[in-house]
C-alpha positions as CSV (number, residue, x, y, z in Angstrom):
1,X,-14.1,-10.6,7.5
2,X,-11.2,-12.4,5.9
3,X,-8.7,-10.2,6.8
4,X,-9.7,-9.8,10.2
5,X,-9.8,-13.8,10.9
6,X,-6.3,-14.0,9.2
7,X,-4.7,-11.5,11.2
8,X,-6.2,-12.9,14.6
9,X,-3.8,-13.4,17.5
10,X,-1.6,-10.9,16.0
11,X,-0.3,-13.0,13.4
12,X,1.1,-9.8,11.0
13,X,4.1,-8.1,10.7
14,X,5.6,-5.6,13.3
15,X,8.9,-4.2,13.2
16,X,10.9,-0.6,13.6
17,X,8.9,1.0,11.2
18,X,5.3,0.4,13.0
19,X,6.8,1.0,16.6
20,X,7.7,4.5,15.5
21,X,4.5,5.6,13.7
22,X,2.8,4.1,16.8
23,X,4.8,6.5,19.2
24,X,5.0,9.5,16.9
25,X,1.3,9.1,16.3
26,X,-0.1,8.6,20.0
27,X,1.5,12.1,20.6
28,X,-0.7,13.6,18.6
29,X,-3.4,13.5,21.2
30,X,-2.1,12.2,23.9
31,X,0.9,15.3,23.8
32,X,-0.8,17.3,21.9
33,X,1.9,17.4,19.6
34,X,0.6,18.1,16.0
35,X,2.1,17.1,13.1
36,X,3.1,18.0,9.1
37,X,5.7,15.9,8.7
38,X,4.9,11.8,7.6
39,X,7.2,8.8,8.0
40,X,10.2,9.4,6.0
41,X,10.6,8.0,2.6
42,X,13.5,5.2,2.3
43,X,16.1,5.6,-0.1
44,X,16.1,9.3,1.0
45,X,18.5,9.7,3.3
46,X,15.3,11.3,5.8
47,X,15.3,14.2,3.5
48,X,12.2,13.5,1.9
49,X,8.5,12.6,3.6
50,X,5.6,10.8,2.9
51,X,2.2,12.3,3.7
52,X,1.2,13.2,7.5
53,X,-2.4,11.8,6.7
54,X,-1.0,8.0,7.8
55,X,-0.2,9.4,11.7
56,X,-3.7,11.5,11.9
57,X,-5.9,8.0,11.0
58,X,-4.1,5.6,13.5
59,X,-2.8,8.0,16.2
60,X,-6.4,8.7,17.4
61,X,-7.1,4.9,17.1
62,X,-4.1,3.8,19.4
63,X,-5.5,6.4,22.0
64,X,-8.5,4.6,22.2
65,X,-7.0,1.0,22.1
66,X,-4.7,2.2,24.3
67,X,-1.7,1.5,22.2
68,X,-2.9,-2.0,21.0
69,X,-1.6,-2.5,17.0
70,X,-4.3,-5.3,16.7
71,X,-7.0,-3.3,17.3
72,X,-5.6,-0.6,15.4
73,X,-5.4,-3.2,12.3
74,X,-8.8,-4.0,12.7
75,X,-9.8,-0.8,11.8
76,X,-7.4,-0.4,9.0
77,X,-8.2,-3.5,7.6
78,X,-12.1,-1.8,7.5
79,X,-10.6,1.2,5.9
80,X,-8.8,-0.7,3.0
81,X,-11.5,-3.5,2.6
82,X,-14.0,-0.5,1.2
83,X,-11.4,-0.2,-2.0
84,X,-14.1,-3.2,-3.0
85,X,-16.3,-0.4,-4.0
86,X,-14.2,1.3,-6.6
87,X,-13.1,-1.9,-8.1
88,X,-17.1,-3.1,-8.8
89,X,-17.3,0.8,-10.0
90,X,-14.8,0.1,-12.2
91,X,-15.4,-3.0,-13.3
92,X,-19.3,-2.2,-14.3
93,X,-18.2,1.0,-16.0
94,X,-15.8,-0.7,-18.0
95,X,-17.9,-3.8,-18.9
96,X,-21.5,-2.7,-18.5
97,X,-22.5,-5.7,-16.9
98,X,-22.9,-5.8,-13.1
99,X,-22.4,-9.6,-12.6
100,X,-19.0,-9.1,-14.0
101,X,-18.5,-6.1,-11.5
102,X,-20.4,-8.7,-8.6
103,X,-17.2,-11.7,-9.8
104,X,-14.6,-8.8,-9.8
105,X,-15.5,-7.8,-6.0
106,X,-15.8,-11.2,-4.9
107,X,-12.0,-12.1,-7.1
108,X,-10.7,-9.0,-4.8
109,X,-11.9,-10.2,-1.8
110,X,-9.8,-13.5,-2.2
111,X,-6.8,-11.9,-3.4
112,X,-3.5,-12.7,-1.4
113,X,-2.0,-9.2,-3.2
114,X,-5.2,-7.8,-2.1
115,X,-4.8,-9.1,1.3
116,X,-1.0,-8.4,1.5
117,X,-1.6,-4.1,1.1
118,X,-4.5,-4.4,3.0
119,X,-3.4,-5.7,6.2
120,X,0.1,-3.7,6.3
121,X,0.2,-1.4,9.2
122,X,2.2,1.2,7.1
123,X,1.1,4.4,5.3
124,X,0.5,2.7,2.3
125,X,-2.0,0.9,3.2
126,X,-4.2,4.5,2.4
127,X,-3.1,3.8,-1.3
128,X,-4.9,0.3,-1.3
129,X,-8.4,2.4,-1.1
130,X,-7.3,5.7,-3.0
131,X,-5.1,4.7,-5.7
132,X,-8.7,2.0,-7.1
133,X,-10.8,5.4,-6.5
134,X,-8.3,7.6,-8.6
135,X,-8.1,4.7,-11.3
136,X,-12.1,4.9,-11.4
137,X,-12.8,8.5,-11.3
138,X,-10.0,8.7,-14.2
139,X,-12.1,6.3,-16.1
140,X,-14.9,8.2,-15.8
141,X,-13.2,11.8,-16.5
142,X,-11.4,10.8,-19.3
143,X,-13.4,7.9,-20.8
144,X,-17.3,8.5,-19.9
145,X,-16.2,12.4,-20.3
146,X,-17.7,13.2,-16.7
147,X,-15.3,15.9,-16.5
148,X,-16.7,18.2,-13.3
149,X,-15.4,15.1,-11.3
150,X,-11.8,16.2,-12.2
151,X,-11.3,18.0,-8.8
152,X,-12.2,14.5,-7.2
153,X,-9.7,13.0,-9.2
154,X,-6.9,15.2,-8.5
155,X,-7.9,15.0,-4.4
156,X,-7.5,11.1,-4.8
157,X,-4.3,11.6,-6.3
158,X,-3.1,13.7,-3.8
159,X,-4.2,11.4,-1.0
160,X,-2.6,8.6,-2.6
161,X,0.4,11.0,-2.5
162,X,-0.2,11.4,1.3
163,X,0.1,7.7,1.6
164,X,3.2,7.4,-0.1
165,X,5.5,9.9,-2.1
166,X,6.3,7.3,-4.5
167,X,3.0,7.9,-6.4
168,X,3.8,11.4,-7.0
169,X,4.8,10.5,-10.6
170,X,1.4,9.2,-11.3
171,X,0.4,13.1,-12.4
172,X,1.8,11.6,-16.0
173,X,-1.4,9.4,-15.7
174,X,-3.7,12.9,-15.6
175,X,-1.5,14.1,-18.4
176,X,-2.1,11.4,-20.1
177,X,-5.7,11.6,-20.1
178,X,-5.7,15.4,-21.2
179,X,-3.3,14.2,-24.1
180,X,-6.2,11.7,-25.1
181,X,-8.6,14.0,-25.3
182,X,-6.2,16.1,-27.6
183,X,-5.9,12.9,-29.7
184,X,-9.5,13.3,-29.7
185,X,-9.8,16.9,-30.3
186,X,-11.7,17.2,-27.1
187,X,-9.6,19.8,-25.4
188,X,-12.1,22.7,-26.1
189,X,-14.6,21.2,-23.8
190,X,-13.0,21.4,-20.6
191,X,-14.0,24.1,-18.5
192,X,-11.0,26.6,-16.8
193,X,-13.3,26.6,-13.9
194,X,-13.2,22.9,-13.4
195,X,-9.3,22.7,-14.1
196,X,-8.8,26.0,-11.2
197,X,-10.6,23.7,-8.7
198,X,-9.1,20.5,-9.4
199,X,-5.4,22.2,-9.1
200,X,-6.9,23.9,-5.8
201,X,-8.5,20.4,-4.8
202,X,-4.9,19.0,-5.2
203,X,-3.2,21.9,-3.5
204,X,-5.4,21.6,-0.2
205,X,-4.4,17.4,-0.3
206,X,-1.0,17.8,-0.1
207,X,-0.5,20.8,1.6
208,X,1.1,19.9,5.1
209,X,3.6,17.7,2.4
210,X,4.6,21.1,0.4
211,X,4.8,22.7,4.2
212,X,7.2,19.6,5.5
213,X,9.5,19.6,2.4
214,X,9.9,23.7,2.6
215,X,10.8,22.4,6.3
216,X,13.8,20.5,5.3
217,X,14.6,22.4,2.5
218,X,15.3,25.8,4.2
219,X,17.2,23.6,7.0
220,X,19.2,22.6,4.7
221,X,18.6,18.8,4.5
222,X,16.7,18.1,1.4
223,X,17.8,20.2,-2.2
224,X,16.1,20.3,-5.6
225,X,19.7,18.9,-6.8
226,X,18.5,15.8,-4.9
227,X,15.6,15.0,-6.9
228,X,18.6,14.1,-9.7
229,X,20.5,12.4,-7.7
230,X,17.2,9.9,-6.7
231,X,16.8,9.6,-10.7
232,X,17.4,6.0,-12.4
233,X,19.8,7.1,-14.9
234,X,21.9,8.8,-12.3
235,X,24.8,6.9,-12.5
236,X,22.4,3.3,-12.4
237,X,22.8,0.2,-14.8
238,X,20.5,0.7,-17.0
239,X,20.1,-2.9,-17.9
240,X,19.9,-4.1,-14.6
241,X,16.7,-1.7,-14.2
242,X,15.1,-3.2,-17.0
243,X,15.8,-6.4,-15.7
244,X,14.7,-6.1,-12.2
245,X,11.8,-4.0,-13.4
246,X,10.4,-7.1,-15.4
247,X,10.8,-9.6,-12.4
248,X,9.0,-6.9,-10.4
249,X,6.2,-7.5,-12.6
250,X,6.9,-11.0,-13.4
251,X,6.3,-11.4,-9.8
252,X,3.4,-9.5,-9.5
253,X,1.4,-11.3,-12.3
254,X,2.3,-14.6,-10.8
255,X,0.5,-13.8,-7.3
256,X,-2.1,-12.0,-8.8
257,X,-3.1,-15.2,-10.8
258,X,-2.2,-18.7,-8.6
259,X,0.6,-17.3,-6.0
260,X,1.8,-20.9,-5.6
261,X,1.2,-22.1,-8.9
262,X,3.6,-20.2,-11.2
263,X,3.5,-22.1,-14.5
264,X,-0.3,-22.0,-14.3
265,X,-0.3,-18.7,-13.3
266,X,1.7,-17.4,-16.6
267,X,-0.6,-19.9,-18.7
268,X,-3.7,-17.7,-17.2
269,X,-2.2,-14.3,-17.5
270,X,-1.5,-15.1,-21.5
271,X,-5.2,-16.5,-21.8
272,X,-6.0,-13.1,-20.2
273,X,-4.1,-11.4,-22.6
274,X,-5.5,-12.8,-25.6
275,X,-9.2,-12.6,-23.8
276,X,-8.6,-8.5,-23.8
277,X,-6.9,-8.1,-27.0
278,X,-9.7,-10.1,-28.7
279,X,-12.9,-9.3,-26.4
280,X,-12.8,-5.5,-25.3
281,X,-13.0,-2.8,-27.2
282,X,-10.3,0.0,-27.6
283,X,-11.0,2.5,-24.7
284,X,-11.5,-0.7,-22.6
285,X,-8.3,-2.2,-23.0
286,X,-6.8,1.5,-23.0
287,X,-7.8,1.8,-19.4
288,X,-6.5,-1.7,-18.5
289,X,-3.3,-0.7,-20.1
290,X,-3.1,2.3,-18.0
291,X,-3.7,0.8,-15.1
292,X,-1.1,-1.9,-15.6
293,X,1.7,0.4,-16.7
294,X,0.9,2.9,-13.8
295,X,4.1,1.7,-12.1
296,X,6.4,2.4,-14.7
297,X,5.8,6.5,-13.9
298,X,8.0,5.7,-10.9
299,X,10.1,3.2,-12.1
300,X,11.2,5.0,-15.3
301,X,12.4,7.7,-13.2
302,X,13.5,6.2,-9.8
303,X,14.0,2.7,-9.4
304,X,14.1,0.8,-6.5
305,X,13.1,-3.1,-6.1
306,X,10.2,-2.2,-4.1
307,X,7.2,-4.6,-4.4
308,X,4.7,-2.2,-3.0
309,X,5.6,-0.1,-6.1
310,X,3.0,-2.5,-7.9
311,X,0.3,-1.9,-5.4
312,X,-3.2,-2.1,-6.9
313,X,-2.2,-4.1,-10.0
314,X,-4.5,-7.0,-8.9
315,X,-7.3,-4.6,-9.6
316,X,-6.9,-5.4,-13.5
317,X,-6.3,-8.9,-12.5
318,X,-9.5,-9.4,-10.8
319,X,-11.1,-7.4,-13.1
320,X,-10.1,-9.5,-16.5
321,X,-10.4,-13.0,-14.4
322,X,-14.2,-11.8,-13.7
323,X,-14.6,-10.8,-17.4
324,X,-13.5,-14.0,-18.8
325,X,-15.0,-16.4,-16.1
326,X,-18.1,-15.2,-16.9
327,X,-18.0,-15.1,-20.8
328,X,-17.0,-19.0,-20.0
329,X,-20.2,-19.5,-17.8
330,X,-22.5,-18.1,-20.6
331,X,-21.5,-21.3,-23.0
332,X,-22.4,-24.7,-21.7
333,X,-19.7,-26.2,-22.9
334,X,-17.0,-23.8,-20.7
335,X,-19.3,-23.5,-17.8
336,X,-17.0,-26.3,-15.7
337,X,-14.0,-24.0,-16.7
338,X,-15.3,-20.9,-15.0
339,X,-16.2,-23.1,-12.3
340,X,-12.6,-24.2,-12.5
341,X,-11.1,-20.7,-12.6
342,X,-12.2,-19.5,-9.7
343,X,-11.9,-22.5,-7.4
344,X,-8.3,-22.6,-8.7
345,X,-7.9,-18.8,-7.8
346,X,-9.3,-19.0,-4.5
347,X,-7.4,-22.3,-3.2
348,X,-3.8,-20.9,-4.7
349,X,-4.5,-17.6,-2.8
350,X,-5.3,-19.5,0.0
351,X,-2.3,-21.6,0.0
352,X,-0.1,-18.7,-0.5
353,X,-1.0,-17.0,2.7
354,X,-0.8,-20.4,4.7
355,X,2.9,-20.4,3.1
356,X,3.7,-16.6,3.9
357,X,2.2,-17.0,7.2
358,X,4.0,-20.1,8.4
359,X,7.3,-18.9,6.7
360,X,6.8,-15.6,8.7
361,X,7.2,-13.8,5.2
362,X,5.4,-11.1,3.7
363,X,6.2,-9.5,0.4
364,X,5.0,-6.1,1.3
365,X,7.8,-6.1,4.5
366,X,11.3,-6.1,4.1
367,X,12.2,-7.3,8.0
368,X,11.2,-10.8,7.2
369,X,9.8,-13.0,10.0
370,X,8.9,-10.0,12.3
371,X,5.3,-10.9,13.4
372,X,3.8,-8.9,16.4
373,X,3.0,-12.5,18.0
374,X,6.3,-13.9,18.5
375,X,7.7,-10.3,19.3
376,X,5.0,-10.5,22.3
377,X,6.3,-14.1,22.9
378,X,9.7,-12.9,23.4
379,X,8.6,-10.2,25.7
380,X,6.1,-12.7,27.7
381,X,9.7,-15.3,27.7
382,X,11.9,-12.4,29.5
383,X,9.4,-12.0,32.4
384,X,9.0,-15.4,32.9
385,X,12.3,-15.9,33.3
386,X,12.6,-12.6,35.4
387,X,10.1,-14.0,37.9
388,X,8.8,-10.6,38.9
389,X,12.4,-9.5,39.6
390,X,13.8,-6.0,38.2
391,X,15.8,-7.0,34.9
392,X,17.4,-5.7,32.0
393,X,17.3,-5.5,28.3
394,X,20.2,-5.7,25.8
395,X,19.0,-6.0,22.1
396,X,20.5,-6.1,18.3
397,X,18.2,-4.4,16.1
398,X,17.5,-3.5,13.0
399,X,18.2,-0.7,12.0
400,X,21.6,-0.9,14.4
401,X,21.5,0.9,17.7
402,X,17.2,1.6,17.1
403,X,15.1,0.6,20.3
404,X,12.4,2.1,19.1
405,X,10.3,-0.9,18.6
406,X,11.2,-2.3,22.2
407,X,10.7,0.7,23.7
408,X,7.2,0.7,22.4
409,X,6.2,-3.0,23.0
410,X,7.8,-2.8,26.7
411,X,5.8,0.3,27.6
412,X,2.7,-0.8,26.4
413,X,2.3,-4.6,26.3
414,X,5.1,-5.7,29.3
415,X,3.9,-2.8,31.6
416,X,0.3,-3.1,31.0
417,X,0.1,-6.7,31.6
418,X,3.4,-7.4,34.4
419,X,3.2,-4.1,35.8
420,X,6.7,-2.7,35.3
421,X,9.6,-2.1,32.1
422,X,13.1,-3.7,32.2
423,X,15.9,-1.3,32.4
424,X,17.9,-0.7,29.4
425,X,21.1,-1.1,28.5
426,X,22.7,-0.4,25.6
427,X,23.9,2.4,23.0
428,X,22.8,6.0,23.6
429,X,18.5,6.5,22.9
430,X,18.9,10.3,22.5
431,X,17.3,11.7,19.7
432,X,15.8,8.4,18.8
433,X,11.9,7.9,18.7
434,X,11.1,5.7,22.0
435,X,14.4,6.5,23.8
436,X,12.4,8.3,26.2
437,X,10.2,4.9,27.0
438,X,13.2,3.3,28.1
439,X,14.7,3.2,31.7
440,X,18.3,3.2,31.9
């Protein structure tokens, strides 16, 4: 409810990628154009692709809602909000306390970080649910020794990679789990059948990604040599990588604890760290450390200053804050501190949302300032100036020369509300998504 209300009136980012995805996904049902290739992964020169699952999720929604992105987003918000379920159960299994688990879920509902990723109309929104589920299953498999759940764990990892190929290195976390079992001399307790089923489960989950990547490989677009070229250690400045990685984590810490009060956020982070160190067991600390450092599996190999590589780290923060709040509440002398901690969290996260909305900026969205409401207002203005007469548009776009966004919005919103589309004047759109929607 909070997320739906916060995005009412089309107050959410919508840019080239969003328009492109709407065009491609609608073709699945409306044209019978089945897909195996997802969105292109940025920074790879259109040679590596995310999974296609996102298109099969939003495509039917765009068709049902006649192309309305706001209606599609509302359904996807419902999908991402389900993440509170694995957050609750992970908190419960870590703490063995339902009150702490409930508090963690409550903190998660008010978290600006969870709101940002859970209202982002882009393929990583899938990971907002699948990644907390992966961490929850990881704890059950390797810390509570429910080994029969390994196929579900690898399937959740596959679905997370369908959301974004950048999560492929998270296989290292599974490997770490087996290493911990090796250290505890428990590898012999694994059943070969379970491991085989887990591999099959994973391969089925990423099957379309394998097919798509083989397709571009045989077309000569992607080569195995490219993997080395994408690596951080391929001619990059190590000091810059370390500095920017630290900066990413620092931003995430501040935004997860108290977005508008950075000094207080750092103080809370230090207090929480001391609490975890002194009050939690070794296994509990290990699990929280594994989640906290999970982005390093990617960033140590392929560094790009992408904030969304840290999706789900807010899960650690809400669990720790819930635990700390519960401990403070138990003692009469610190009840006020517990209340204050919760109130500060809610107020700073709400204020962070207000600041972001006023500035039209989002951490997970690179072209800042592009909100759907403003784009639709611009379209309304163009029609009002035309006064019902034919007119043409000429645009300066990002990426330059790609008119997919305006092609989609004028075809959906303009055509629906005004009964006609403008003519287009500008660079050739042949081969560009939505080029056939423009009238020359």
